[in-house]
N, C-alpha and C positions, 0 to 999 in steps of 0.2 A: 664339622666334627660332631660326633654323637656323644651324649653324656648319659651315663648310667649311674643311678644311686644304688648303694647297697649298705646293709647294716653292719656296723662294727661292734656295737655294744654286746652282741651275742658272742663275739670272738674273744672276750676278755680272759686272760690267763697270764704267761711270762717268758725273756733274754734278748739283747740287741747290740747294735754297733754304731748308732748315731748319737750325737750329742747336740742338744738344743738348749738355748738360754731359757731361763724361767719366765722371761717376759713374752714368750711366744703365745701364751695363753691369754684368753680374754680377761679372766679374773684370777690371776695367780695369787696364792696366799702370801700374806706379808711375812717375811722371815723374822725371826727373833732378833733382839738386840744382842750382839756378841761383843764381849770385851776382849779384844785381841788385835794384834797388828794386822793380820790377814787370816782369812778362813774360807773353807769350801765345804759344801755338802754335796756329795756325788751319789747318784744311784748306780750301784755296781753293775747291774744287769745291762743297762743301756749306755752307761758312761755319761748320762746327762748330768749337768750341774744344776741342782735344784735351787741353790742359793749360794751366794759368794760375796766377798768384799776384799778388795785389794788382792785378788787371787793371782795376779801376774806380777806383783811386786816382788823383787828379788830380795831374799832375806837369808840370813845364816841358818842353814838347816840343823846345825849341831848334830846330835846323834841320830837324827832321821837319815843322815848320810848312810847309816848302816843298813838301811833298806836296800840301797843299791849294792853295797858290799855283799849282802846275802844273796841278792839277785844274781850277781856275777858268779858267785860260788855255785849256785844251783844250775846256772847255765853250763858251767864247766862239768858238773856231774851229768847233766843231760847229754852233753856232747861226747861223753866217755873219756874226757881228758883226765878226770879223777873219779874216785868212788867215795861214797859217804863213809865207808869203813876203812879207808886208807889211814895209815898211821902217820901222824905229823910229829916231828921232833921240834920242840920250841927253841928258837934261836935267841941269841943275846938281845937283839933289837926288840923282841916281844916281851922281855922281862922288865918289869917296872923298876926294879932295884937300880938305883943310880941313874935312871933315865928321866931327866927333867921334863920331857914332853908329857909324861904321864902323871906329873904331880897333881894330886887332888882330883884326878879324873876317875871315871868308872872302870873297874877292872874285873877280869875273871880270876885274877891272882895266879897267873901262870908263873912258872919258874923256868929258867934256862935248862934245857935237857929234858923237860917233861915230854912224855909221849902220850898222845891221845888222838882220837879219830877226828876226821873232818866233821862228822856228825856232832861230836861233843863240842868242838870248837864253835860250830854254828849255833848250838844252844847257848854257849857262853856269849856269843855276839848278840843274840836276840834277847835272852832273858836277863843276863847280867849287864848288857850293853858294854861288854868288855872291850876296851880299846886294844888291850894286849891280844885278845883273840883275833881281832881284825888284822893285826900285823902278822900274826902267825899264819893265818889263812892266805893273806896276800903273798907272803914269802913262798908258801907251798904251791899256790895256784899259778902265780906269775913269775916267781923268782925274785920278787922284790916289790916294795911299795910303789915306786914310780911306774913300773910296768903294769901293776894292778890298777892304778888310777887311770892309766890309759885305756884299760879295758872298761872301766866304769864309764868313762866319757864316750867310748864307742857305743855303749848301750844307751847313753843319753841321746845320741843321734838316732839310733834305731827306734827308740820309743818317742822320738820327736818332742823331747823335753826342751823347749826353747828358752826357758828361763833358768836353766840348770848348768852348772859346771862344777866339777869336783877337783880338789887339790890334795885331799887326804883320804885315807881308807876308813877313818873312824869318825870324822866330823868335828874334831877339835879346830878352833878358829884358825883360818889361813886366808891370806889375801887372795882374792879372785874366786873364792868358793861361795857358791850361792845356789838357791833353788827358790821355788815358789809353792804356795799352797796348791795351786792347780797342778803343777808338775808332780808334786808328791802324791796327789790323789791318783793321777794317771799311773804312776809307778806302783802304788799300793794295789790298784786294780790288776795290774800285770802280775804282781806277786801272787795274789789270791788265785788268779786264773791259771797261772803257769806253774805253780809250785804245790800241788796237792800233797806230796809227800814231805814237803818242807814247811808248809804254812802252819801246820798244827803247832809248831814250836812257839809261834807268836801268842798262843793262848796259855802256855805253861806259866804257872804262877811263881815257881821258885826253882832254884838250881843249887846243888851242893857240889863244890869242887875243892879239893885240897882241905877238906874239913870245914870249909866256909860255906854257909848257906845264905843266899841272897834272894830277896823277893823281886819279882817283876815290878818295875816302876809304874806300869800302867794300872792305876788303881781301879779303872772301870772294869777290869776283869773280875772284880768282886761285886760289881753292881748287880743286885738281884732284879732290878727293873729293866735291865737291858742285857741281851745275850751278846756280849762283846767277846770276840775271839781274836783280837789283835788291834793294832799292829805294834806301835812303838812310841816312846817318849824321847825327848831330847832337851838339853839345856846347856847353855853357856851364858856368860854375863852379857855378851852382845846379842845373843839370839833371843833371850827371854825363855819362857817355858813353852815347849812345843809338844803336840800330841796328835797322833793319828789313831782313830778308833774305828773299827769295823764292827757293825752290829747286825745280827741276823734276826729277822722277824718273820717266821714261817718260811716262805720261799723267797722273801725279799732280803736284800742286803744293802746297807747304806755305809758310806765311808765319810767320816768327818775329819777334816784337817784343821787344826788350830795352831797358829804360829804367833809367838810373841805375847803369850798370856803373862799375867803378873805373878803367878805362883803355881806350884804343883796342883793344889786344889782348884785354882782358877781355871787351869787348862781342862781339868776333868769336868768342872761345872759347865763350861762353855760347850765342850764336845757333847756332853749329855743333853744339853738344851737343844743342840742342832739335831741330834739323832731322834729325840722324842718328837720334835717338830716335823721332821721328815716322815716318821711313821704315822703321825696323826693326820697329815695333810696330803699324802700322795699314795697312789697305788701304781704298781708296775704291771702293765697290761700288754697282752699280745694283741696287736691290731691286725696283723696279717699272718697267714699260715702258708709256708712254702708248699706249692703244688695244689693248694685247695682252690676249687672253683669259686670265683666271685661273680661270674657272669657267663652267658653264652651268646655268641654272635653268629650271624649268618655269614657264610663264606661262599663265594661264587666260583664256578668252574673247577670244583674239586670233587674227589671221590666221596666226600661227606658234605652235608648241607650246613652243618653247624660246627663250631669250634669253641671249646671252653677256654676262658681267659682267667688269669689270676696273677700271682707273683712267684718268682723263683727264689724268694728269701723269706725267712721268718723275721718278723718285725715286731719289736717291743718298744713301748714308750712308758716313761713315768709320767703319769697324768695327775693333776690335782683332783682329789676325790670329788670336789664340788662340781667339776667340769665333766666327769666321765659320762653322765647322761646326755651331755650336749655335743659329744664327739660324733661326727658323721663323716661318711666317706662317699666319694663318687669316682668313677673313672671316665676318662675322655679318650676316644680313639684318635689316633694321628690322622687317619684318612676316613672319609665317610663310609667306605665299604672295604671289606677284606676279599682278596682274591688268591686262589691257590695257584701254584704250590706255596706252602708256608711251613716253616720248620717249628718244632717245639722250642719254647723259650725265646722265640723271636719277639722283639718289642713291637707292639702294635698301638701303644697309647701310654697314658699316665694315670696312676692312682693318686688321688688327692685327698688329704685328710683335713678336716675343718673342726675348729672349736667355734660353735655357732657359725658365724659367717666369715671367720678368719682362717685363712689357709695357714696351717702349721707344719705340714710336711708333705712330701710327694715321693713316689717311687715309680719305676717302670712297670707298665702293664704288659704281660707276655702271654703268648699262647701256651697252652698246657699239653698240646699234642701236635704231631705232624698231620698235615692234610696234603695229600698228593694230588697231582693233576687228575681230573676225572677223564672218563672215556670221551671219545670224539662226540658220541651221541649226547652224553650228559652235558658236555660243554656247549654243544649247539642248542640243547634245550634251555640251558641257563641263559644263553645269549638271547634267545627269543623272548623268554619271560622277563629278562632284565632290561633289554634295550628297546623292545617294541611295546 
């Protein structure tokens, strides 16, 4: 096997698809002490978990459930089943009057017979955390709450949320309903990535409907030290105080999930602590560029003497700032020599990434161009110089 070293520090920049534990690095920064039942800090670009505790423990998601409700609605819009400007007529089951299910819960304050758009109901779901808005949307999209819950759990499977199962469209306590800090971070990442026309609602600070103005319960939207543009709060007596906050710092985005905090202020303080820690200690770095040459290899019996090798994917990692100067890469060929014919994007080896002497990641090494079989004379010439 041949080994080639190449520089990666000069490639630094940013977006990815792999997740790595924070202990893969030689000297990972110590995370802050967080007062909550479970929590996660995720790098949005890569999906890496930068720090976490009890991240797979199943807990009551409370109104964080509405993230999946909104996700299902947006998928229905994307598929053309409904439109954002469709008019919905509010049914009896979405009216809080005389409905004990909604006692003391957050509402948009809809009334039976109200007519409003899917877009307005979505704002009520997100900004007001309106349980009534969830029911109205479920009725319109799926014909009823049980059918909509089935759709929610279908997307649980598609997103591979292994700690999650929904029983309600709004998140009020129900036996068998649970999620985890990790799954909710994955769902939040999917929402941000897949809902550009929908996601901006998560940053809206207030909504007025039927003469009632309500403030978004995510107090970090007003934080001047963090550029928070979402996502959602949740609370029930059994769940405690939950919060998912997404913060943008230049081209970087971090997602903090806090579940089971002690108070509304407490959940904000803990999420704020996580986001600042992530910004201070990590950089999101592009380590490989799709189609960019990282080396040149001799190839025998071809119409060319050399072939460039590299990767067929863009690769980004969230790296501890203290370790960026220590990140090195090399590639190893699968065979000692390359022979034509060979196709572009054919695997010929492996790219390995190291933090000091510790292997932290690897990807296929591929050819960047076709090399066809050479003429009879050139192949004979290669044979003589190669074999004799």
